[in-house]
C-alpha positions as CSV (number, residue, x, y, z in Angstrom):
1,M,-57.4,-65.7,-22.4
2,T,-58.0,-68.1,-25.3
3,V,-55.1,-69.5,-27.4
4,E,-54.3,-67.1,-30.4
5,N,-51.2,-68.3,-32.9
6,S,-49.9,-70.6,-30.4
7,E,-49.4,-74.4,-31.0
8,I,-48.8,-75.3,-27.2
9,N,-50.8,-74.3,-24.3
10,W,-48.6,-72.3,-22.1
11,S,-49.4,-69.8,-19.2
12,I,-47.8,-66.5,-18.1
13,V,-47.3,-65.7,-14.2
14,V,-46.1,-62.4,-13.2
15,A,-45.2,-60.7,-10.3
16,S,-46.6,-56.9,-10.0
17,N,-46.1,-54.3,-7.7
18,S,-47.2,-51.2,-10.7
19,D,-50.0,-51.7,-13.0
20,D,-48.5,-49.0,-15.4
21,V,-45.4,-50.7,-15.9
22,L,-47.3,-54.1,-16.1
23,Q,-49.9,-52.8,-18.9
24,T,-47.2,-50.7,-20.5
25,N,-44.9,-53.7,-20.8
26,L,-45.7,-57.4,-20.5
27,L,-49.5,-56.8,-20.9
28,G,-49.4,-54.1,-23.2
29,S,-47.6,-56.8,-25.4
30,G,-50.0,-58.8,-27.8
31,E,-47.8,-61.9,-27.3
32,A,-49.7,-61.8,-24.1
33,N,-52.7,-62.8,-25.5
34,S,-51.6,-66.1,-26.9
35,A,-51.3,-67.8,-23.4
36,M,-53.9,-69.6,-22.4
37,E,-53.9,-67.9,-19.0
38,V,-52.1,-64.5,-17.5
39,V,-52.1,-65.0,-13.6
40,V,-50.8,-61.6,-11.7
41,Q,-49.9,-61.8,-8.2
42,R,-49.6,-58.3,-7.0
43,N,-47.5,-56.7,-4.0
44,A,-46.1,-60.5,-2.9
45,I,-43.6,-60.6,-0.1
46,S,-41.3,-62.8,-2.7
47,A,-41.2,-64.2,-6.3
48,A,-41.2,-67.5,-4.9
49,T,-44.3,-66.9,-3.3
50,A,-46.3,-65.1,-6.2
51,Y,-44.9,-67.5,-8.7
52,N,-46.1,-70.5,-6.5
53,A,-49.6,-69.6,-6.0
54,G,-49.5,-68.6,-9.8
55,L,-48.5,-72.4,-10.6
56,A,-51.6,-73.4,-8.4
57,I,-53.7,-72.0,-10.6
58,C,-52.1,-72.5,-13.6
59,T,-53.8,-75.5,-15.7
60,S,-51.3,-75.6,-18.4
61,D,-47.9,-77.5,-18.5
62,V,-46.1,-75.1,-20.1
63,V,-45.9,-71.8,-17.4
64,V,-43.8,-68.6,-18.3
65,F,-42.9,-66.3,-15.6
66,A,-41.7,-63.3,-16.7
67,H,-41.0,-59.8,-15.0
68,Q,-43.8,-56.9,-15.3
69,D,-41.2,-54.7,-17.2
70,V,-40.7,-57.2,-20.1
71,F,-42.0,-56.3,-23.2
72,L,-42.8,-59.5,-25.8
73,P,-42.5,-58.7,-29.4
74,A,-44.7,-59.6,-32.5
75,G,-44.6,-63.6,-33.2
76,W,-42.8,-64.5,-29.6
77,A,-45.5,-66.8,-28.7
78,K,-44.8,-69.1,-31.7
79,V,-41.0,-68.7,-31.6
80,L,-41.8,-69.9,-27.8
81,S,-43.8,-73.0,-29.3
82,N,-41.1,-73.6,-31.6
83,S,-38.3,-73.8,-29.0
84,I,-40.4,-75.8,-26.5
85,E,-41.3,-78.4,-29.0
86,R,-37.7,-78.9,-30.3
87,L,-36.4,-78.8,-27.1
88,A,-39.0,-81.5,-25.8
89,A,-37.7,-83.4,-28.9
90,L,-34.1,-83.1,-27.5
91,D,-34.8,-83.6,-24.0
92,P,-38.2,-84.4,-23.0
93,Q,-37.2,-84.0,-19.4
94,W,-36.0,-80.7,-19.4
95,G,-35.9,-78.8,-16.4
96,V,-36.0,-74.9,-16.6
97,A,-35.8,-72.8,-19.8
98,G,-35.3,-68.9,-20.0
99,V,-33.9,-66.2,-22.6
100,F,-30.4,-65.5,-20.9
101,G,-28.8,-67.8,-19.0
102,I,-24.6,-69.0,-17.9
103,T,-23.4,-72.3,-19.2
104,A,-21.3,-74.5,-17.1
105,F,-17.9,-72.6,-18.2
106,G,-19.2,-69.2,-17.2
107,N,-20.0,-68.1,-20.5
108,G,-23.3,-65.7,-21.0
109,V,-25.9,-67.3,-23.9
110,G,-28.8,-65.6,-25.2
111,Y,-30.3,-62.7,-27.0
112,T,-32.1,-59.7,-25.1
113,Y,-32.0,-56.2,-25.1
114,S,-31.4,-54.1,-21.8
115,T,-32.6,-50.8,-21.6
116,G,-31.2,-50.5,-18.3
117,L,-27.7,-51.2,-19.9
118,R,-28.8,-49.7,-23.0
119,R,-27.5,-52.4,-25.5
120,F,-28.0,-55.5,-26.9
121,V,-27.0,-58.9,-24.2
122,G,-25.9,-61.9,-26.1
123,E,-26.0,-62.9,-29.7
124,P,-28.4,-64.8,-31.7
125,F,-28.7,-68.6,-31.9
126,Q,-31.0,-70.9,-33.4
127,E,-31.3,-74.0,-30.8
128,A,-31.5,-74.6,-27.2
129,I,-28.3,-74.4,-25.7
130,P,-27.4,-76.0,-22.3
131,V,-27.2,-73.5,-19.0
132,R,-26.2,-73.6,-15.2
133,S,-28.2,-70.7,-14.1
134,L,-30.9,-68.5,-15.9
135,D,-31.4,-64.4,-15.6
136,E,-34.9,-63.6,-14.1
137,M,-36.3,-61.7,-16.9
138,V,-38.0,-64.8,-18.5
139,L,-38.2,-68.2,-16.8
140,V,-40.1,-71.2,-18.8
141,I,-40.9,-74.7,-16.7
142,R,-43.1,-77.6,-16.8
143,R,-45.3,-78.1,-14.3
144,S,-45.7,-81.6,-14.4
145,S,-41.7,-81.9,-13.6
146,G,-42.5,-81.0,-10.1
147,L,-40.5,-77.9,-9.6
148,R,-41.4,-75.3,-7.3
149,F,-39.9,-71.9,-5.9
150,D,-38.2,-72.3,-2.2
151,E,-40.3,-69.9,-0.4
152,Q,-37.5,-69.3,2.5
153,L,-35.4,-67.2,-0.6
154,P,-36.3,-63.7,0.5
155,G,-37.1,-60.9,-1.8
156,F,-36.7,-60.9,-5.5
157,H,-33.3,-61.7,-6.6
158,L,-31.6,-64.9,-7.7
159,Y,-34.5,-67.4,-7.7
160,G,-33.6,-68.3,-11.5
161,T,-30.2,-69.6,-10.1
162,D,-31.7,-71.0,-7.3
163,I,-34.4,-73.6,-9.6
164,C,-31.9,-74.1,-11.8
165,L,-30.1,-75.7,-9.0
166,E,-33.4,-76.9,-7.7
167,S,-33.8,-78.9,-11.1
168,E,-29.8,-79.5,-11.5
169,V,-30.1,-82.2,-8.1
170,R,-32.6,-83.9,-9.6
171,G,-30.7,-84.7,-12.7
172,M,-32.9,-82.4,-15.4
173,R,-30.8,-80.2,-17.6
174,N,-31.6,-76.6,-17.7
175,Y,-31.8,-74.4,-21.5
176,A,-31.7,-70.8,-22.9
177,L,-33.7,-70.8,-25.9
178,P,-33.6,-68.3,-29.0
179,C,-36.8,-66.2,-27.7
180,F,-35.4,-62.5,-28.1
181,A,-36.9,-60.3,-25.5
182,L,-37.0,-56.3,-24.7
183,H,-36.3,-56.0,-21.1
184,N,-37.4,-52.7,-20.3
185,S,-35.7,-51.9,-17.2
186,C,-34.1,-49.3,-15.2
187,G,-30.3,-49.5,-14.9
188,V,-29.1,-49.6,-11.2
189,K,-25.8,-48.0,-9.3
190,W,-25.1,-51.2,-7.5
191,L,-27.1,-54.3,-6.1
192,P,-29.1,-53.1,-3.3
193,M,-28.9,-55.0,-0.3
194,S,-32.0,-57.3,-0.6
195,F,-30.1,-59.2,-3.6
196,W,-26.9,-59.9,-1.2
197,R,-29.4,-61.5,1.7
198,A,-30.5,-63.8,-1.5
199,Y,-26.9,-63.9,-2.4
200,M,-25.9,-65.1,1.3
201,Y,-29.4,-67.6,1.6
202,L,-28.2,-69.2,-1.6
203,R,-24.2,-69.4,-0.6
204,R,-25.7,-71.5,2.4
205,K,-28.0,-73.4,0.8
206,W,-25.8,-74.7,-1.9
207,K,-22.5,-74.9,-0.4
208,D,-21.7,-78.3,-1.9
209,R,-22.3,-76.9,-5.6
210,L,-20.2,-74.1,-5.7
211,P,-18.9,-71.9,-7.3
212,V,-21.7,-70.9,-9.5
213,V,-22.1,-68.6,-11.8
214,T,-25.4,-66.2,-12.6
215,P,-26.1,-63.3,-14.8
216,C,-25.1,-60.8,-12.2
217,T,-22.2,-62.2,-10.3
218,E,-20.7,-65.3,-9.0
219,I,-21.4,-67.0,-6.2
220,T,-18.6,-68.5,-3.9
221,V,-17.6,-69.9,-0.7
222,G,-15.5,-67.0,0.0
223,C,-16.6,-63.2,0.0
224,T,-14.8,-62.0,-3.0
225,P,-17.5,-61.6,-5.4
226,I,-19.5,-59.1,-3.0
227,I,-16.2,-57.0,-2.0
228,N,-15.3,-56.4,-5.7
229,H,-18.6,-55.5,-6.3
230,I,-18.4,-52.7,-3.7
231,L,-15.3,-51.6,-4.8
232,T,-16.3,-51.6,-8.4
233,A,-19.3,-49.9,-7.8
234,G,-18.0,-47.4,-5.4
235,W,-15.1,-46.8,-8.1
236,L,-17.5,-46.2,-11.2
237,S,-19.6,-43.7,-8.8
238,V,-16.7,-41.4,-8.2
239,R,-15.4,-41.3,-11.9
240,G,-19.1,-40.7,-12.4
241,R,-19.5,-43.5,-14.6
242,N,-22.4,-45.0,-12.8
243,T,-25.5,-42.9,-14.0
244,P,-28.6,-45.5,-14.6
245,S,-30.4,-45.3,-17.5
246,C,-34.0,-46.0,-17.3
247,R,-37.7,-47.5,-19.1
248,V,-39.1,-46.1,-22.5
249,T,-42.1,-44.9,-22.4
250,N,-43.5,-47.0,-25.2
251,P,-41.5,-50.2,-25.9
252,E,-43.5,-51.4,-28.4
253,S,-42.3,-48.4,-30.9
254,F,-39.1,-48.6,-29.2
255,Y,-38.6,-52.2,-30.6
256,V,-40.3,-52.0,-33.6
257,E,-38.2,-48.4,-34.7
258,R,-35.1,-49.3,-32.8
259,L,-34.7,-52.7,-32.6
260,A,-36.5,-55.0,-34.7
261,P,-34.1,-53.5,-37.9
262,T,-31.1,-55.4,-36.1
263,V,-32.9,-58.2,-34.4
264,S,-34.2,-59.7,-38.4
265,Q,-30.8,-58.6,-39.9
266,K,-28.9,-60.6,-37.3
267,D,-31.7,-63.2,-37.7
């Protein structure tokens, strides 16, 4: 694909197991046309293997890794371009960037909307903010940084935190960018076993750098977060307060009609 309305060359890599979800959301966004390349990795065994394979194909330095159910609103590519240019001026050796992350103090920073949670997440901001971990819905790296995803990490969870820590140990800093995105996701009643397998892998791998707060939970030396999640999810289920929401059928219309007025007003 050719570059349109974008000042930097960037590519998109996405791991997909549903062409319908992909076409309705990420590729249904006109902003995908601004990417120099769109690399789709289908039915991969893990996010890490899919993303590393995509990286090997991309030719641009800036690569965006996005979930298949993320919708990028009109103007997103321009905002990304401006944000990356400002970040490069601030920190030329930046490591990983994203749209929502957790600071070293455990505070969430970013601005998105989650259909699974049925609410806005975070607050608007103008400049890149340093974080220690990032949500996987959108991640951005420079190929020239040398960062790659750990293919020993199983499944499709916590790879954002993992690559942020890889960046950290190499002396690079990670950032949340002011690039609003709609995560058209289905909610979950509880975090699946595949999440906890990834959790335990990172717990072993990064034991000398714990604790670290992720967008979903805290990774600690002990098992308190696991126990708390099981107890909380069970209590909410008993009380009938754990009914997940699901995707909207037309994310573009949902954004324009329901979200854009609020996003524009807060910007």
